[in-house]
C-alpha positions as CSV (number, residue, x, y, z in Angstrom):
1,M,-27.8,-11.9,-21.2
2,A,-28.0,-9.4,-18.3
3,S,-27.9,-5.8,-19.2
4,H,-24.6,-4.1,-18.7
5,R,-24.5,-1.3,-16.2
6,F,-21.6,1.1,-16.0
7,V,-20.8,2.9,-12.7
8,H,-18.5,5.6,-11.6
9,L,-17.4,5.5,-8.0
10,V,-16.2,8.8,-6.4
11,E,-14.1,9.1,-3.3
12,S,-17.0,9.8,-0.9
13,E,-18.6,6.5,-1.8
14,L,-15.2,4.6,-1.6
15,I,-14.6,5.9,1.9
16,K,-17.9,4.4,3.1
17,L,-16.9,1.0,1.7
18,T,-13.4,0.9,3.3
19,N,-12.5,-2.1,5.4
20,W,-8.8,-2.5,6.1
21,K,-8.9,-6.3,6.7
22,E,-10.6,-6.8,3.4
23,I,-8.1,-4.6,1.7
24,N,-5.1,-6.4,3.2
25,H,-6.7,-9.7,2.1
26,V,-6.8,-8.8,-1.6
27,L,-3.4,-7.1,-1.4
28,E,-1.8,-10.3,-0.1
29,Q,-3.3,-12.1,-3.1
30,A,-1.8,-9.5,-5.4
31,F,1.6,-10.2,-3.9
32,V,1.1,-13.9,-4.4
33,S,-0.1,-13.5,-8.0
34,V,3.2,-12.1,-9.2
35,S,5.3,-14.8,-7.4
36,N,3.1,-17.7,-8.5
37,K,4.3,-19.2,-11.8
38,D,1.9,-22.1,-11.8
39,K,-1.6,-21.2,-12.9
40,S,-2.9,-24.7,-12.0
41,S,-1.8,-24.4,-8.4
42,G,-5.0,-22.8,-7.2
43,Q,-3.2,-19.7,-6.2
44,P,-3.8,-16.2,-7.7
45,Y,-1.9,-15.4,-10.8
46,S,-1.4,-12.3,-12.9
47,S,-0.1,-10.5,-15.9
48,Q,1.2,-6.9,-15.7
49,P,3.5,-5.2,-18.3
50,A,5.9,-2.4,-17.4
51,R,4.1,0.9,-16.8
52,S,4.3,3.3,-19.6
53,F,4.5,7.1,-19.7
54,V,3.2,9.6,-22.3
55,H,4.7,13.2,-22.0
56,V,2.2,16.0,-22.8
57,G,4.8,18.5,-24.0
58,D,6.0,20.5,-21.0
59,A,2.6,20.6,-19.3
60,G,2.4,17.1,-17.8
61,A,2.4,13.4,-18.3
62,L,0.0,10.4,-18.5
63,L,1.0,7.1,-16.7
64,C,-0.7,3.8,-17.8
65,M,-0.7,0.8,-15.5
66,P,-2.7,-2.2,-16.9
67,A,-3.0,-5.6,-15.2
68,F,-4.9,-8.9,-15.1
69,L,-5.4,-10.7,-11.8
70,G,-6.8,-14.2,-11.9
71,N,-8.2,-16.6,-9.3
72,I,-8.7,-14.2,-6.4
73,S,-11.2,-14.2,-3.6
74,V,-12.9,-11.0,-2.7
75,K,-14.3,-10.6,0.8
76,S,-17.2,-8.4,1.7
77,D,-18.9,-7.5,5.0
78,S,-21.6,-10.0,4.3
79,S,-19.2,-12.8,3.6
80,Q,-19.3,-13.6,7.3
81,S,-22.9,-14.8,6.9
82,N,-22.2,-16.4,3.5
83,P,-19.9,-19.5,3.8
84,A,-19.3,-19.5,0.1
85,G,-18.3,-15.8,0.0
86,P,-14.6,-15.9,1.0
87,A,-14.0,-19.1,-1.1
88,A,-15.6,-17.7,-4.2
89,R,-13.0,-17.0,-6.9
90,T,-13.1,-14.3,-9.5
91,S,-10.7,-12.2,-11.7
92,S,-9.9,-8.6,-12.3
93,L,-9.0,-6.8,-15.5
94,A,-8.1,-3.2,-14.9
95,C,-5.9,-0.3,-15.9
96,K,-5.0,2.7,-13.7
97,L,-4.5,5.9,-15.6
98,I,-2.7,8.8,-13.8
99,T,-2.2,12.3,-15.1
100,S,0.4,14.7,-13.6
101,F,0.1,18.4,-14.5
102,K,2.2,20.6,-12.3
103,D,0.3,23.8,-12.9
104,N,-3.1,22.5,-11.8
105,P,-2.9,23.8,-8.2
106,S,-2.4,27.3,-9.4
107,R,-5.5,27.2,-11.8
108,N,-8.8,28.9,-10.9
109,P,-10.5,26.8,-9.7
110,S,-7.5,24.8,-8.3
111,L,-7.1,21.2,-9.4
112,P,-4.9,18.4,-8.0
113,D,-1.6,18.1,-9.7
114,I,-2.0,14.3,-9.8
115,I,-5.4,12.8,-10.8
116,G,-5.9,9.0,-11.1
117,N,-8.7,6.7,-12.1
118,I,-9.0,2.9,-12.2
119,F,-10.8,1.5,-15.2
120,L,-12.3,-1.9,-14.4
121,F,-13.4,-4.2,-17.3
122,D,-15.5,-7.3,-17.4
123,E,-12.9,-10.1,-17.7
124,T,-15.2,-12.2,-19.9
125,T,-16.5,-9.6,-22.4
126,G,-14.0,-6.8,-22.1
127,Q,-16.8,-4.3,-21.5
128,L,-16.0,-1.3,-19.3
129,Q,-17.8,-2.0,-16.0
130,A,-16.6,0.9,-13.8
131,T,-14.3,3.8,-13.2
132,L,-13.1,4.5,-9.6
133,E,-11.4,7.6,-8.5
134,A,-7.9,6.3,-7.7
135,N,-6.2,8.9,-5.5
136,Y,-7.8,7.5,-2.3
137,L,-7.5,3.9,-3.5
138,T,-3.8,4.3,-4.2
139,G,-3.3,5.6,-0.7
140,L,-5.1,2.6,0.7
141,R,-3.4,0.0,-1.4
142,T,0.1,1.4,-0.8
143,A,-0.4,1.4,3.0
144,A,-2.0,-2.1,2.8
145,A,1.0,-3.4,0.9
146,S,3.2,-2.2,3.7
147,I,1.0,-3.8,6.3
148,V,1.0,-7.2,4.5
149,A,4.7,-7.0,4.0
150,T,5.2,-6.3,7.7
151,E,2.9,-9.2,8.7
152,Q,4.8,-11.6,6.5
153,V,8.4,-10.5,6.9
154,F,8.6,-9.1,10.5
155,L,5.7,-9.9,12.8
156,P,6.2,-13.7,12.9
157,R,9.4,-13.2,14.9
158,I,7.7,-11.0,17.5
159,A,6.5,-13.0,20.5
160,D,4.6,-10.2,22.2
161,K,2.7,-8.2,19.6
162,S,0.8,-6.1,22.2
163,K,3.7,-3.6,22.9
164,L,4.6,-2.5,19.4
165,V,5.9,1.0,18.6
166,L,5.3,2.6,15.2
167,G,7.2,5.4,13.7
168,I,6.0,7.5,10.8
169,I,8.7,9.6,9.0
170,G,6.9,12.0,6.8
171,T,3.3,12.8,7.7
172,G,1.9,13.7,4.3
173,V,-0.8,11.7,2.5
174,Q,1.1,8.4,2.6
175,G,2.2,8.8,6.1
176,E,-1.4,9.4,7.1
177,F,-2.7,6.3,5.3
178,H,0.0,4.2,6.8
179,A,-0.7,5.4,10.4
180,M,-4.4,4.9,10.0
181,G,-4.1,1.4,8.4
182,F,-1.6,0.1,11.0
183,M,-3.7,1.4,13.9
184,K,-6.8,-0.2,12.5
185,T,-5.2,-3.6,12.1
186,H,-2.6,-3.9,14.8
187,K,-2.1,-2.9,18.4
188,F,0.5,-0.2,19.1
189,V,1.3,1.3,22.5
190,Q,2.8,4.3,20.8
191,V,2.7,6.0,17.3
192,K,5.5,8.5,16.8
193,L,5.4,11.2,14.1
194,W,8.0,13.4,12.4
195,N,7.7,15.7,9.5
196,R,10.0,18.5,8.2
197,T,7.1,20.9,8.8
198,K,6.1,20.2,12.4
199,A,2.6,21.6,11.9
200,R,1.8,18.6,9.5
201,S,2.7,16.2,12.3
202,E,0.5,18.1,14.8
203,Q,-2.4,17.9,12.3
204,L,-2.0,14.2,11.8
205,K,-1.8,13.7,15.6
206,T,-5.2,15.4,15.9
207,K,-6.7,13.0,13.3
208,L,-5.1,9.9,14.8
209,T,-6.3,10.9,18.3
210,Q,-9.9,11.0,16.9
211,L,-9.3,7.7,15.3
212,A,-7.9,6.0,18.4
213,P,-11.2,5.0,20.1
214,N,-11.9,2.8,17.0
215,S,-8.4,1.5,16.6
216,C,-6.9,-1.8,18.0
217,N,-5.7,0.2,21.0
218,P,-7.9,3.1,22.2
219,D,-5.2,4.1,24.7
220,V,-2.4,4.4,22.1
221,N,0.0,7.2,22.8
222,I,0.5,9.5,19.8
223,S,3.5,11.8,19.9
224,V,5.2,14.4,17.7
225,H,9.0,14.5,17.6
226,D,11.5,17.1,16.6
227,S,14.0,14.9,14.7
228,P,14.0,11.7,12.7
229,E,16.3,10.1,15.2
230,E,14.0,10.9,18.1
231,C,11.1,9.5,16.1
232,C,12.8,6.3,15.2
233,T,14.2,5.6,18.7
234,N,12.7,2.4,20.2
235,C,10.4,1.8,17.2
236,D,9.6,-1.8,16.1
237,I,8.1,-0.7,12.8
238,I,9.0,2.4,10.8
239,V,7.4,3.9,7.7
240,T,9.4,6.4,5.6
241,A,7.1,8.3,3.3
242,T,9.0,11.4,2.1
243,S,10.3,12.8,-1.1
244,S,13.8,13.2,0.3
245,S,16.7,12.8,-2.1
246,V,19.2,12.4,0.8
247,P,19.2,9.9,3.7
248,I,17.2,10.9,6.7
249,V,17.2,7.6,8.6
250,F,20.6,6.1,9.8
251,K,21.4,2.8,11.4
252,R,22.3,4.4,14.7
253,F,18.7,5.5,15.0
254,L,17.4,1.9,15.0
255,K,16.8,-1.0,17.4
256,Q,18.7,-4.2,16.7
257,N,15.4,-5.8,15.5
258,V,13.3,-3.5,13.4
259,H,11.3,-3.4,10.2
260,I,11.2,-0.5,7.8
261,N,8.6,0.1,5.0
262,A,10.4,2.5,2.6
263,I,7.8,4.3,0.5
264,G,9.9,7.2,-0.7
265,S,8.9,9.1,-3.8
266,G,12.2,10.8,-4.5
267,L,14.2,10.6,-7.7
268,Q,15.2,7.1,-6.6
269,H,13.2,4.8,-4.4
270,H,16.0,4.1,-1.9
271,T,17.3,7.6,-0.9
272,E,15.5,7.9,2.4
273,L,17.6,5.2,4.2
274,A,21.4,5.6,4.7
275,Q,23.8,3.1,3.1
276,D,24.8,1.8,6.5
277,I,21.3,0.4,6.9
278,Y,21.3,-1.2,3.4
279,D,24.8,-2.7,4.2
280,E,23.2,-4.9,6.9
281,C,19.5,-5.3,6.2
282,S,17.5,-7.8,4.3
283,V,15.4,-6.2,1.6
284,F,12.0,-7.5,0.4
285,I,10.3,-6.2,-2.7
286,D,6.9,-6.3,-4.4
287,Y,8.1,-7.7,-7.8
288,W,11.4,-8.5,-9.4
289,N,10.7,-6.9,-12.7
290,G,10.1,-3.5,-11.1
291,A,13.1,-3.9,-8.8
292,K,15.4,-4.6,-11.7
293,A,14.4,-1.4,-13.4
294,E,13.8,1.0,-10.4
295,L,16.2,-0.4,-7.8
296,A,19.1,-1.0,-10.2
297,T,21.4,1.3,-8.2
298,L,20.5,-0.2,-4.8
299,K,23.5,-1.8,-3.1
300,S,21.9,-4.3,-0.7
301,T,20.8,-7.9,-0.3
302,I,17.4,-8.4,-1.9
303,V,16.0,-11.6,-0.5
304,G,12.9,-11.8,-2.6
305,E,9.3,-10.9,-3.2
306,V,6.8,-10.6,-0.4
307,G,4.6,-13.1,-2.4
308,E,7.5,-15.6,-2.3
309,V,7.4,-15.4,1.5
310,V,3.6,-16.0,1.5
311,L,4.1,-19.0,-0.7
312,K,6.9,-20.2,1.6
313,Q,9.4,-20.0,-1.2
314,K,11.6,-17.6,0.7
315,V,12.6,-17.7,4.4
316,V,12.5,-14.5,6.5
317,P,15.3,-13.6,8.9
318,S,14.8,-14.4,12.6
319,S,16.5,-11.2,13.7
320,G,18.1,-7.9,12.4
321,I,16.8,-5.2,10.1
322,T,14.3,-5.9,7.4
323,V,13.2,-3.4,4.7
324,F,10.2,-3.6,2.4
325,Q,11.2,-1.5,-0.6
326,S,7.8,-0.4,-1.9
327,L,7.5,0.3,-5.7
328,G,3.7,-0.2,-6.3
329,M,2.2,-2.6,-8.8
330,A,-0.7,-2.5,-11.3
331,V,-2.0,-5.7,-9.9
332,E,-2.6,-4.0,-6.5
333,D,-4.8,-1.5,-8.3
334,A,-6.6,-4.3,-10.0
335,A,-7.2,-6.1,-6.7
336,I,-8.5,-3.1,-4.8
337,G,-10.6,-1.9,-7.7
338,K,-12.3,-5.3,-7.9
339,L,-12.9,-5.3,-4.1
340,F,-14.6,-1.9,-4.0
341,Y,-16.6,-2.5,-7.2
342,S,-17.8,-5.8,-5.8
343,K,-18.8,-4.3,-2.5
344,Y,-20.6,-1.4,-4.2
345,M,-22.6,-3.7,-6.5
346,E,-23.4,-6.0,-3.6
347,Q,-24.9,-3.1,-1.7
348,L,-26.7,-1.8,-4.8
349,N,-28.3,-5.2,-5.4
350,K,-29.5,-5.3,-1.8
351,G,-31.1,-1.9,-2.2
352,H,-28.8,-0.1,0.3
């Protein structure tokens, strides 16, 4: 039996291994896995219990997100030269642990208030294979989930995909990941930015301007706007990534045909969008069990899971407003954790 080697992957190593198309590929399979009820179908399948919380007195909390993801294919850069690479199937057994301690930023030295790690286990023996710093990976997988949802739910109805306009409402960490991910995988003529603190939007504009030469459209126009309405005007795709507890996007801001990825991290997951949007839109979700618990107060039409769309079990609208209500799933962490671990080990075995 080969000797077991444990690795710990830090953010700087993960950044070097980042490939958005590969990430989108494994995230699409994560969506499929929760919608697939037939393990013999050849499609990915999964098991993920409800996430659990442990409160650490008044100091903080520990969040636990375990999952098993079976029958997935993991792409790597070298798979282009290895015909068996993309078709090879594997599994992922993982658990993401997140700690939240509100006083960390004021400590000396300062620490992040939220710290996450993905624990990856050998799915045959149960041995711990790796830990991966999860803050960066969570940003990637959340943005990739929105990209996959947009590709499945909205883009099939768009005849000319070369003139798309993207709007980012909230230019913090998630806004940045979404802007970068969309620009690296799709062609936009304009990316519009808004944030309550305008300086944050200006900072992101600078980063995206530097990214543009390596994006799908080097000539993309990146603009900063003074209001959510101005930012949303004429957008085909919108990302709302704020912690707002009151609506900031209203139906009058929107084109007739538009897709919104709602990422909000407020007390409820659906407070960023006004009720007049939910009255008319078609909502798509990542998984029903999460929606039943975390979207219980949402008054709208939930069509189904994104994975059901991929499996052609649900039909997407041919026009109107669609919303992907993002909750986040443990299987997404299992998928991206396996991808990055596999890429790292492949490079290590080649002596890179």
